[in-house]
RODRENKOL-974277 format. One record per residue (C-alpha): residue in one letter; x, y, z; residue number from 1. Coordinates in Angstrom, 3 decimals. Layout:
SITE; A; X; Y; Z; NUM
...
END
This chain:
SITE; M; 130.507; 63.011; 154.288; 1
SITE; E; 127.044; 64.587; 154.093; 2
SITE; K; 127.029; 68.370; 154.401; 3
SITE; E; 125.373; 69.614; 157.587; 4
SITE; K; 122.036; 71.280; 156.934; 5
SITE; M; 121.695; 74.971; 157.659; 6
SITE; D; 118.679; 76.210; 159.585; 7
SITE; T; 116.524; 79.138; 158.493; 8
SITE; N; 118.472; 81.684; 160.550; 9
SITE; Q; 121.771; 80.574; 159.077; 10
SITE; K; 120.446; 80.697; 155.532; 11
SITE; A; 118.964; 84.187; 155.912; 12
SITE; L; 122.155; 85.484; 157.546; 13
SITE; E; 124.376; 84.010; 154.819; 14
SITE; I; 122.356; 85.917; 152.236; 15
SITE; N; 122.411; 89.134; 154.282; 16
SITE; V; 126.192; 89.166; 154.561; 17
SITE; D; 126.637; 88.455; 150.848; 18
SITE; A; 127.296; 91.949; 149.496; 19
SITE; K; 126.440; 90.956; 145.915; 20
SITE; K; 122.808; 89.997; 146.612; 21
SITE; Y; 120.226; 92.774; 146.637; 22
SITE; G; 116.538; 92.643; 145.960; 23
SITE; A; 112.848; 93.153; 146.604; 24
SITE; F; 110.204; 91.153; 148.469; 25
SITE; A; 106.536; 91.278; 147.456; 26
SITE; E; 104.197; 89.167; 149.589; 27
SITE; I; 100.418; 88.878; 149.581; 28
SITE; G; 98.223; 86.770; 151.839; 29
SITE; A; 100.181; 85.713; 154.923; 30
SITE; G; 102.013; 88.761; 156.159; 31
SITE; Q; 105.616; 89.419; 155.200; 32
SITE; E; 106.822; 86.173; 156.655; 33
SITE; V; 109.742; 85.626; 154.266; 34
SITE; A; 111.106; 89.167; 154.467; 35
SITE; R; 110.723; 89.026; 158.258; 36
SITE; W; 113.454; 86.390; 158.513; 37
SITE; F; 116.000; 88.701; 156.882; 38
SITE; F; 115.174; 91.530; 159.260; 39
SITE; H; 115.129; 89.145; 162.230; 40
SITE; V; 118.676; 87.792; 161.767; 41
SITE; G; 120.269; 91.202; 161.244; 42
SITE; G; 122.145; 92.828; 158.385; 43
SITE; A; 119.051; 93.160; 156.196; 44
SITE; A; 120.137; 96.580; 154.926; 45
SITE; G; 122.674; 94.803; 152.756; 46
SITE; T; 120.016; 92.602; 151.143; 47
SITE; V; 116.584; 94.237; 151.197; 48
SITE; A; 115.964; 97.069; 148.769; 49
SITE; K; 112.203; 96.976; 149.220; 50
SITE; T; 109.336; 95.061; 150.801; 51
SITE; I; 105.682; 95.412; 149.806; 52
SITE; S; 102.353; 93.793; 150.646; 53
SITE; A; 99.555; 94.926; 148.342; 54
SITE; Y; 96.655; 93.243; 150.156; 55
SITE; D; 93.755; 95.306; 148.872; 56
SITE; M; 92.576; 93.900; 145.543; 57
SITE; S; 92.199; 97.325; 143.936; 58
SITE; V; 95.669; 98.317; 145.079; 59
SITE; S; 97.096; 95.036; 143.881; 60
SITE; D; 95.420; 95.411; 140.479; 61
SITE; A; 96.706; 98.956; 140.178; 62
SITE; I; 100.270; 97.768; 140.741; 63
SITE; Y; 100.369; 94.390; 138.964; 64
SITE; G; 97.396; 94.518; 136.605; 65
SITE; P; 94.002; 92.784; 136.925; 66
SITE; A; 93.766; 89.060; 137.662; 67
SITE; D; 90.911; 86.563; 137.706; 68
SITE; R; 92.430; 84.903; 140.771; 69
SITE; Y; 94.825; 86.493; 143.219; 70
SITE; V; 96.384; 83.239; 144.401; 71
SITE; S; 97.556; 82.094; 140.990; 72
SITE; R; 100.606; 81.503; 138.881; 73
SITE; R; 99.639; 84.424; 136.666; 74
SITE; R; 99.547; 86.878; 139.577; 75
SITE; L; 102.857; 85.563; 140.915; 76
SITE; Q; 104.516; 86.058; 137.522; 77
SITE; A; 103.205; 89.618; 137.265; 78
SITE; M; 104.650; 90.374; 140.698; 79
SITE; L; 108.063; 88.900; 139.866; 80
SITE; D; 108.293; 90.645; 136.499; 81
SITE; L; 107.355; 94.097; 137.754; 82
SITE; E; 109.459; 94.033; 140.923; 83
SITE; F; 112.553; 92.854; 139.058; 84
SITE; Q; 112.035; 95.450; 136.331; 85
SITE; L; 111.719; 98.219; 138.923; 86
SITE; L; 114.947; 97.117; 140.615; 87
SITE; L; 116.861; 97.419; 137.362; 88
SITE; Q; 115.315; 100.769; 136.480; 89
SITE; R; 116.100; 102.287; 139.851; 90
SITE; L; 119.362; 100.630; 140.894; 91
SITE; D; 121.230; 99.185; 137.926; 92
SITE; P; 122.920; 102.470; 136.901; 93
SITE; Q; 124.463; 102.917; 140.369; 94
SITE; R; 125.338; 99.347; 141.349; 95
SITE; G; 124.589; 97.025; 138.429; 96
SITE; E; 128.268; 96.222; 137.795; 97
SITE; R; 128.775; 94.691; 141.244; 98
SITE; T; 125.289; 93.439; 142.190; 99
SITE; T; 123.172; 90.410; 141.340; 100
SITE; F; 119.589; 91.575; 141.715; 101
SITE; F; 116.642; 89.417; 142.717; 102
SITE; A; 112.907; 89.690; 143.243; 103
SITE; F; 111.054; 87.306; 145.532; 104
SITE; A; 107.256; 87.089; 145.535; 105
SITE; N; 104.480; 84.996; 146.989; 106
SITE; T; 100.691; 85.056; 146.824; 107
SITE; V; 99.079; 82.816; 149.404; 108
SITE; A; 95.747; 81.897; 150.981; 109
SITE; T; 95.975; 80.761; 154.606; 110
SITE; R; 93.405; 79.946; 157.260; 111
SITE; S; 91.559; 82.876; 158.815; 112
SITE; F; 88.376; 83.717; 160.718; 113
SITE; T; 86.384; 83.502; 157.491; 114
SITE; R; 88.447; 80.856; 155.683; 115
SITE; Q; 89.039; 77.474; 157.281; 116
SITE; E; 90.237; 75.660; 154.165; 117
SITE; E; 93.722; 74.254; 153.774; 118
SITE; G; 96.309; 76.900; 152.920; 119
SITE; H; 98.145; 77.009; 149.618; 120
SITE; G; 100.071; 79.444; 147.507; 121
SITE; W; 102.613; 80.312; 144.825; 122
SITE; L; 106.183; 81.366; 145.570; 123
SITE; G; 108.892; 82.439; 143.170; 124
SITE; V; 112.291; 84.048; 142.863; 125
SITE; K; 113.698; 85.820; 139.824; 126
SITE; F; 117.439; 86.301; 140.130; 127
SITE; Q; 120.781; 86.914; 138.459; 128
SITE; T; 123.765; 84.637; 138.999; 129
SITE; R; 126.161; 87.273; 137.626; 130
SITE; P; 125.852; 91.066; 137.422; 131
SITE; R; 123.739; 92.248; 134.475; 132
SITE; E; 122.967; 88.712; 133.422; 133
SITE; T; 119.529; 87.845; 132.007; 134
SITE; P; 117.572; 86.642; 135.057; 135
SITE; S; 116.674; 83.053; 135.825; 136
SITE; Q; 113.607; 81.988; 137.741; 137
SITE; I; 112.159; 79.298; 139.996; 138
SITE; I; 108.479; 79.107; 140.852; 139
SITE; I; 106.781; 76.586; 143.122; 140
SITE; H; 103.295; 75.800; 144.354; 141
SITE; A; 102.875; 74.651; 147.947; 142
SITE; R; 100.113; 73.268; 150.130; 143
SITE; L; 100.277; 74.468; 153.743; 144
SITE; L; 99.072; 71.593; 155.910; 145
SITE; D; 99.163; 73.073; 159.426; 146
SITE; R; 95.782; 73.644; 161.079; 147
SITE; E; 96.653; 76.967; 162.731; 148
SITE; N; 97.167; 80.192; 160.818; 149
SITE; V; 100.289; 81.144; 162.764; 150
SITE; R; 101.882; 77.783; 161.954; 151
SITE; E; 101.068; 78.205; 158.269; 152
SITE; Q; 102.736; 81.612; 158.287; 153
SITE; E; 105.801; 80.189; 160.013; 154
SITE; A; 106.082; 77.383; 157.450; 155
SITE; L; 105.676; 79.838; 154.579; 156
SITE; G; 108.529; 81.965; 155.890; 157
SITE; M; 110.874; 78.998; 156.165; 158
SITE; L; 109.916; 77.705; 152.723; 159
SITE; G; 110.551; 81.112; 151.164; 160
SITE; V; 113.995; 81.434; 152.737; 161
SITE; N; 114.855; 77.905; 151.568; 162
SITE; L; 113.785; 78.790; 148.023; 163
SITE; I; 115.815; 81.996; 147.900; 164
SITE; H; 118.893; 80.357; 149.427; 165
SITE; G; 118.627; 77.423; 147.028; 166
SITE; A; 118.384; 79.765; 144.048; 167
SITE; F; 121.522; 81.656; 145.089; 168
SITE; Y; 123.743; 78.806; 146.251; 169
SITE; G; 122.224; 75.639; 144.799; 170
SITE; H; 121.201; 76.549; 141.261; 171
SITE; T; 124.004; 74.479; 139.710; 172
SITE; D; 122.324; 71.302; 141.023; 173
SITE; P; 118.522; 71.653; 140.786; 174
SITE; S; 117.868; 68.138; 142.097; 175
SITE; Q; 119.825; 68.906; 145.257; 176
SITE; L; 118.107; 72.297; 145.484; 177
SITE; I; 114.734; 70.526; 145.561; 178
SITE; G; 115.979; 68.429; 148.459; 179
SITE; T; 116.617; 71.582; 150.537; 180
SITE; L; 113.181; 73.171; 150.122; 181
SITE; L; 111.797; 71.493; 153.243; 182
SITE; D; 114.845; 72.101; 155.449; 183
SITE; S; 113.609; 72.816; 159.012; 184
SITE; L; 110.155; 71.668; 157.844; 185
SITE; S; 108.524; 68.318; 157.075; 186
SITE; S; 106.120; 66.825; 154.555; 187
SITE; Q; 103.487; 66.840; 157.308; 188
SITE; R; 103.576; 70.649; 157.269; 189
SITE; V; 104.260; 71.530; 153.635; 190
SITE; E; 103.790; 69.807; 150.299; 191
SITE; V; 105.482; 71.194; 147.179; 192
SITE; D; 103.538; 69.780; 144.242; 193
SITE; M; 104.927; 71.877; 141.382; 194
SITE; I; 108.261; 73.414; 140.468; 195
SITE; K; 109.487; 75.114; 137.329; 196
SITE; F; 113.006; 76.249; 136.502; 197
SITE; S; 113.694; 78.691; 133.661; 198
SITE; G; 116.355; 81.085; 132.414; 199
SITE; P; 120.072; 80.812; 131.586; 200
SITE; A; 121.032; 79.220; 134.921; 201
SITE; F; 118.773; 76.282; 134.053; 202
SITE; S; 119.251; 76.021; 130.294; 203
SITE; G; 119.913; 72.275; 130.505; 204
SITE; V; 117.143; 71.463; 132.981; 205
SITE; D; 114.197; 69.294; 131.932; 206
SITE; N; 111.270; 70.244; 134.150; 207
SITE; R; 109.709; 66.823; 133.659; 208
SITE; L; 112.671; 65.369; 135.533; 209
SITE; M; 112.206; 67.984; 138.211; 210
SITE; A; 108.569; 66.912; 138.597; 211
SITE; L; 109.844; 63.383; 139.076; 212
SITE; Q; 112.292; 64.651; 141.709; 213
SITE; L; 109.463; 66.163; 143.752; 214
SITE; V; 107.896; 62.707; 144.039; 215
SITE; Q; 111.158; 60.794; 144.462; 216
SITE; Q; 112.330; 63.106; 147.243; 217
SITE; Q; 108.902; 62.913; 148.917; 218
SITE; L; 107.992; 66.587; 148.697; 219
SITE; T; 104.680; 65.423; 147.201; 220
SITE; D; 102.874; 62.190; 146.369; 221
SITE; A; 102.135; 63.218; 142.795; 222
SITE; A; 103.312; 65.693; 140.162; 223
SITE; L; 101.656; 66.561; 136.880; 224
SITE; F; 102.873; 67.926; 133.567; 225
SITE; T; 101.233; 68.525; 130.200; 226
SITE; A; 102.068; 66.752; 126.945; 227
SITE; E; 104.249; 69.767; 126.103; 228
SITE; G; 106.257; 69.208; 129.292; 229
SITE; E; 104.814; 72.203; 131.177; 230
SITE; T; 104.619; 71.487; 134.897; 231
SITE; V; 101.208; 72.320; 136.364; 232
SITE; I; 99.297; 71.894; 139.593; 233
SITE; P; 96.383; 69.419; 139.517; 234
SITE; A; 93.748; 72.137; 139.883; 235
SITE; E; 94.913; 73.764; 136.637; 236
SITE; L; 93.825; 70.686; 134.674; 237
SITE; L; 91.406; 68.742; 136.859; 238
SITE; Y; 89.315; 71.267; 138.780; 239
SITE; K; 85.625; 70.320; 138.578; 240
SITE; K; 86.188; 68.112; 135.535; 241
SITE; P; 85.529; 64.405; 134.950; 242
SITE; V; 88.763; 62.438; 134.711; 243
SITE; L; 89.723; 59.319; 132.766; 244
SITE; I; 93.116; 58.064; 133.932; 245
SITE; E; 95.124; 55.077; 132.721; 246
SITE; R; 97.930; 53.649; 134.828; 247
SITE; G; 100.793; 51.834; 133.144; 248
SITE; S; 104.536; 51.473; 132.707; 249
SITE; F; 104.258; 52.612; 129.049; 250
SITE; R; 107.527; 50.989; 128.083; 251
SITE; P; 106.324; 51.664; 125.449; 252
SITE; L; 102.660; 52.515; 124.928; 253
SITE; T; 101.277; 49.634; 122.849; 254
SITE; N; 98.184; 49.160; 120.709; 255
SITE; P; 96.234; 47.275; 123.412; 256
SITE; M; 97.016; 50.013; 125.972; 257
SITE; L; 95.674; 52.669; 123.636; 258
SITE; D; 92.713; 50.485; 122.683; 259
SITE; M; 91.892; 50.009; 126.374; 260
SITE; L; 91.972; 53.764; 126.922; 261
SITE; E; 89.910; 54.654; 123.882; 262
SITE; R; 87.218; 51.984; 124.354; 263
SITE; A; 86.936; 52.841; 128.045; 264
SITE; G; 86.674; 56.495; 127.019; 265
SITE; D; 83.740; 55.685; 124.742; 266
SITE; Q; 81.870; 54.007; 127.599; 267
SITE; F; 82.829; 56.675; 130.131; 268
SITE; L; 81.562; 59.459; 127.895; 269
SITE; A; 78.212; 57.659; 127.655; 270
SITE; E; 77.750; 57.691; 131.450; 271
SITE; P; 74.602; 59.677; 132.332; 272
SITE; G; 76.467; 61.498; 135.108; 273
SITE; L; 78.852; 63.101; 132.586; 274
SITE; K; 76.021; 64.690; 130.599; 275
SITE; G; 78.265; 64.657; 127.550; 276
SITE; E; 81.076; 66.643; 129.199; 277
SITE; P; 84.416; 65.467; 127.794; 278
SITE; P; 86.797; 64.191; 130.491; 279
SITE; V; 90.394; 65.162; 131.086; 280
SITE; V; 92.412; 62.130; 129.969; 281
SITE; V; 95.599; 61.495; 131.963; 282
SITE; M; 98.368; 58.893; 131.708; 283
SITE; E; 99.815; 57.884; 135.102; 284
SITE; M; 103.054; 56.165; 136.070; 285
SITE; T; 103.975; 55.222; 139.632; 286
SITE; L; 107.517; 55.284; 140.987; 287
SITE; R; 107.440; 51.505; 141.175; 288
SITE; Q; 106.511; 51.249; 137.500; 289
SITE; L; 109.358; 53.589; 136.615; 290
SITE; Q; 111.978; 51.393; 138.243; 291
SITE; V; 114.235; 49.447; 135.928; 292
SITE; G; 115.885; 47.047; 138.334; 293
SITE; A; 116.353; 48.724; 141.699; 294
SITE; A; 116.504; 52.323; 140.490; 295
SITE; I; 114.798; 54.833; 138.223; 296
SITE; D; 116.733; 55.460; 135.030; 297
SITE; H; 116.145; 59.082; 134.070; 298
SITE; R; 116.853; 58.455; 130.396; 299
SITE; D; 114.328; 55.633; 130.377; 300
SITE; F; 111.808; 57.895; 132.131; 301
SITE; L; 112.221; 60.578; 129.466; 302
SITE; D; 111.889; 57.941; 126.733; 303
SITE; R; 108.514; 57.000; 128.157; 304
SITE; V; 107.210; 60.546; 128.489; 305
SITE; D; 108.474; 61.412; 125.003; 306
SITE; T; 106.325; 58.625; 123.575; 307
SITE; L; 103.336; 59.644; 125.689; 308
SITE; R; 103.754; 63.184; 124.407; 309
SITE; A; 102.809; 61.830; 120.983; 310
SITE; T; 99.346; 61.038; 122.385; 311
SITE; G; 98.799; 64.645; 123.476; 312
SITE; K; 97.887; 63.550; 127.012; 313
SITE; P; 99.169; 64.989; 130.316; 314
SITE; V; 101.269; 62.711; 132.520; 315
SITE; L; 100.931; 62.154; 136.272; 316
SITE; I; 103.890; 60.774; 138.253; 317
SITE; S; 102.747; 59.359; 141.578; 318
SITE; N; 103.665; 57.357; 144.635; 319
SITE; F; 100.196; 55.774; 144.843; 320
SITE; L; 100.695; 52.021; 144.891; 321
SITE; R; 96.959; 51.403; 145.297; 322
SITE; Y; 94.117; 52.723; 143.187; 323
SITE; H; 92.065; 53.957; 146.142; 324
SITE; R; 94.832; 56.440; 147.013; 325
SITE; L; 94.889; 57.685; 143.423; 326
SITE; V; 91.126; 58.240; 143.494; 327
SITE; M; 91.330; 60.058; 146.849; 328
SITE; Y; 93.975; 62.356; 145.352; 329
SITE; L; 91.860; 63.106; 142.280; 330
SITE; S; 88.804; 63.689; 144.466; 331
SITE; R; 90.597; 66.576; 146.175; 332
SITE; H; 90.338; 68.456; 142.889; 333
SITE; T; 87.069; 67.271; 141.359; 334
SITE; Q; 83.766; 65.828; 142.459; 335
SITE; K; 82.949; 64.739; 138.910; 336
SITE; L; 83.116; 61.105; 137.781; 337
SITE; I; 86.462; 59.295; 137.596; 338
SITE; G; 87.034; 56.485; 135.119; 339
SITE; L; 89.875; 53.963; 135.459; 340
SITE; P; 90.702; 51.689; 132.502; 341
SITE; L; 92.715; 48.666; 133.631; 342
SITE; G; 93.541; 45.038; 132.834; 343
SITE; L; 92.493; 41.876; 134.644; 344
SITE; V; 95.803; 41.648; 136.520; 345
SITE; R; 95.186; 45.069; 138.081; 346
SITE; L; 91.638; 44.096; 139.011; 347
SITE; R; 92.931; 40.992; 140.789; 348
SITE; D; 95.323; 43.189; 142.762; 349
SITE; I; 92.498; 45.546; 143.774; 350
SITE; L; 90.603; 42.551; 145.202; 351
SITE; D; 93.624; 41.029; 146.963; 352
SITE; E; 93.320; 41.489; 150.733; 353
SITE; K; 97.048; 41.178; 151.400; 354
SITE; F; 97.638; 44.642; 149.943; 355
SITE; Y; 95.537; 46.403; 152.598; 356
SITE; T; 96.977; 45.249; 155.910; 357
SITE; D; 97.913; 48.876; 156.662; 358
SITE; L; 94.247; 49.921; 156.622; 359
SITE; G; 92.111; 49.396; 159.706; 360
SITE; G; 89.191; 48.362; 157.521; 361
SITE; G; 91.320; 46.321; 155.120; 362
SITE; L; 89.871; 45.586; 151.700; 363
SITE; M; 86.465; 47.026; 152.597; 364
SITE; E; 87.984; 50.373; 153.563; 365
SITE; S; 89.984; 50.546; 150.327; 366
SITE; L; 86.912; 49.763; 148.217; 367
SITE; G; 84.900; 52.383; 150.091; 368
SITE; Q; 87.538; 55.012; 149.307; 369
SITE; L; 87.823; 53.817; 145.726; 370
SITE; F; 84.140; 53.976; 144.831; 371
SITE; K; 82.609; 56.549; 147.174; 372
SITE; N; 82.844; 59.470; 144.732; 373
SITE; G; 81.519; 57.665; 141.679; 374
SITE; A; 84.723; 56.113; 140.368; 375
SITE; K; 84.293; 53.262; 137.920; 376
SITE; L; 86.631; 50.523; 136.691; 377
SITE; Y; 86.608; 49.633; 132.991; 378
SITE; V; 88.275; 46.248; 132.610; 379
SITE; Y; 90.078; 45.030; 129.480; 380
SITE; P; 89.843; 41.261; 128.938; 381
SITE; S; 92.876; 38.991; 129.214; 382
SITE; L; 93.931; 36.167; 126.905; 383
SITE; D; 96.043; 33.312; 128.262; 384
SITE; R; 98.550; 32.709; 125.485; 385
SITE; K; 99.105; 29.083; 126.607; 386
SITE; T; 95.512; 27.928; 126.982; 387
SITE; G; 93.711; 30.457; 124.798; 388
SITE; R; 91.251; 31.132; 127.641; 389
SITE; L; 89.635; 34.572; 127.628; 390
SITE; T; 89.044; 36.074; 131.069; 391
SITE; T; 86.504; 38.873; 131.521; 392
SITE; V; 84.700; 40.544; 134.407; 393
SITE; E; 82.026; 37.826; 134.236; 394
SITE; N; 84.250; 34.757; 134.546; 395
SITE; L; 87.045; 36.175; 136.734; 396
SITE; E; 87.708; 33.825; 139.635; 397
SITE; V; 87.720; 35.518; 143.040; 398
SITE; A; 88.139; 34.146; 146.557; 399
SITE; P; 84.956; 32.329; 147.697; 400
SITE; H; 84.335; 34.707; 150.600; 401
SITE; L; 84.527; 37.708; 148.243; 402
SITE; R; 82.138; 36.452; 145.571; 403
SITE; H; 79.061; 38.217; 146.926; 404
SITE; L; 81.005; 41.456; 147.328; 405
SITE; Y; 82.368; 41.158; 143.805; 406
SITE; S; 78.904; 40.422; 142.410; 407
SITE; H; 77.576; 43.524; 144.157; 408
SITE; L; 80.241; 45.709; 142.521; 409
SITE; V; 79.571; 44.239; 139.077; 410
SITE; E; 75.782; 44.340; 139.337; 411
SITE; N; 75.867; 47.978; 140.401; 412
SITE; R; 78.265; 48.840; 137.544; 413
SITE; F; 81.185; 49.925; 139.669; 414
SITE; I; 83.112; 47.418; 137.559; 415
SITE; E; 82.297; 46.632; 133.948; 416
SITE; N; 83.830; 45.045; 130.893; 417
SITE; I; 85.370; 47.130; 128.170; 418
SITE; R; 83.252; 46.441; 125.113; 419
SITE; N; 84.136; 46.701; 121.424; 420
SITE; Y; 87.806; 45.989; 122.084; 421
SITE; S; 90.080; 44.743; 119.296; 422
SITE; P; 90.528; 40.953; 119.781; 423
SITE; E; 93.739; 40.913; 117.729; 424
SITE; Y; 95.421; 43.110; 120.343; 425
SITE; L; 94.970; 40.612; 123.184; 426
SITE; A; 98.032; 38.623; 122.112; 427
SITE; I; 100.344; 41.677; 122.281; 428
SITE; Y; 102.551; 41.875; 125.386; 429
SITE; S; 104.680; 44.871; 126.326; 430
SITE; G; 107.768; 42.781; 127.092; 431
SITE; D; 107.710; 41.279; 123.602; 432
SITE; V; 107.334; 44.708; 122.021; 433
SITE; L; 110.273; 46.121; 123.988; 434
SITE; A; 112.439; 43.161; 122.982; 435
SITE; K; 111.654; 43.789; 119.308; 436
SITE; I; 112.538; 47.478; 119.650; 437
SITE; Q; 115.855; 46.735; 121.335; 438
SITE; A; 116.647; 44.141; 118.665; 439
SITE; G; 115.902; 46.627; 115.885; 440
SITE; D; 113.051; 44.446; 114.602; 441
SITE; P; 110.915; 46.672; 112.333; 442
SITE; S; 107.851; 44.476; 112.897; 443
SITE; F; 107.334; 46.260; 116.232; 444
SITE; D; 105.604; 49.066; 114.344; 445
SITE; Q; 102.565; 46.814; 113.896; 446
SITE; L; 102.209; 46.594; 117.677; 447
SITE; V; 102.542; 50.260; 118.643; 448
SITE; P; 100.477; 53.352; 117.663; 449
SITE; A; 101.897; 55.057; 114.577; 450
SITE; P; 102.762; 58.407; 116.273; 451
SITE; V; 104.680; 56.497; 118.972; 452
SITE; V; 106.542; 54.486; 116.322; 453
SITE; E; 107.689; 57.727; 114.697; 454
SITE; V; 109.027; 59.116; 117.978; 455
SITE; I; 110.824; 55.882; 118.906; 456
SITE; K; 112.603; 55.734; 115.558; 457
SITE; A; 113.358; 59.456; 115.312; 458
SITE; K; 114.855; 59.687; 118.813; 459
SITE; Q; 116.199; 56.100; 119.106; 460
SITE; L; 114.156; 55.515; 122.256; 461
SITE; F; 114.175; 52.318; 124.338; 462
SITE; G; 117.368; 51.138; 122.646; 463
SITE; W; 116.162; 51.374; 119.048; 464
SITE; P; 119.444; 51.243; 117.072; 465
SITE; K; 120.664; 54.216; 115.101; 466
SITE; A; 120.330; 53.961; 111.352; 467
END
């Protein structure tokens, strides 16, 4: 039987009556909306040691040190570290044996008279699970999607209470904790697009899996992490930068996939609009591509990202079935050019009208969203292994009523062939490579980039047998 969800009042009250929990609240940018809940429900004297809102920048710098940006992960971390340290200095001698201390902080930008942009901010909690234990920590980044300031503040308060309650009573199951972050809220009001767990309470947690959970549990449409596995928000990598992004299942990354990316990268870098600026190169997997059968196998997911780590590229996990939605997402963070390497099968899908019945403008609307900000498709040729026929952008067959539209896109270089590809790679198919790996066939190493081969063999990924 599913456990009944607690509302915000119930969660705040449960914390207030828990005599072991005691801590500080530091909030900047949207009032003291999280602390307010604990005062509102009663019994806050048993929970709240301190609340502070250092709004003035000079005051904030004097307390937490200077920062380039006040709504940032760095500022949040400085707030958490100092407030927790002060709690221990001032209170541990008297009550450290019986108390688990915590510090909650947020730094947020919401709508105001002078700022009408979408709200967003960083929230975090640093906490002990046992008295005098080394603290653990959870930090998140959230987009506040309400159009009125008062509604943004309300949502922030609820989100903060959910985070604190989850840390105290749900830390043994981080995946379930993620599922409680939007209790009493909805994805139409709040999006959580980054989460990071650290400390002894989460010693076995892989934050790449937690990024996947954010997308699977529909707290966000996309989550991003670096090659090192560090979860980040899109703006930290993509802001005002050109982007080259390759979508694939990467099970595993093969020579033609890497060739497609590198040759497309050569052409993308030569685009006049880039002016020689190197792009951020991202590998993307959708939830559908991660499914093995009807479900997502977490071990298989980690096998894939372990091999991609060998390329040194960040990984985006998304719920964007169609390319135009991916481009719209990227365009929120950059107005620079976006390059999309892809194969002929993907190009056929982009031009298939049956995939756009949910759009009022159908295929035309999707293409408008795809190309309006200067996105370009770089298409890798396809070799039919039965007939030996090579299909390229020039000889691709499209529906008769779309030929003029397709010609327009090609002639205006929205779509172009990948040049200088390696012809010998066209006969390599991912399914064949995976079968060789699972069979322990050493010839697979001729079909996969050398760094990926090393990782597969060292970690026995994708079913590679142990020596």
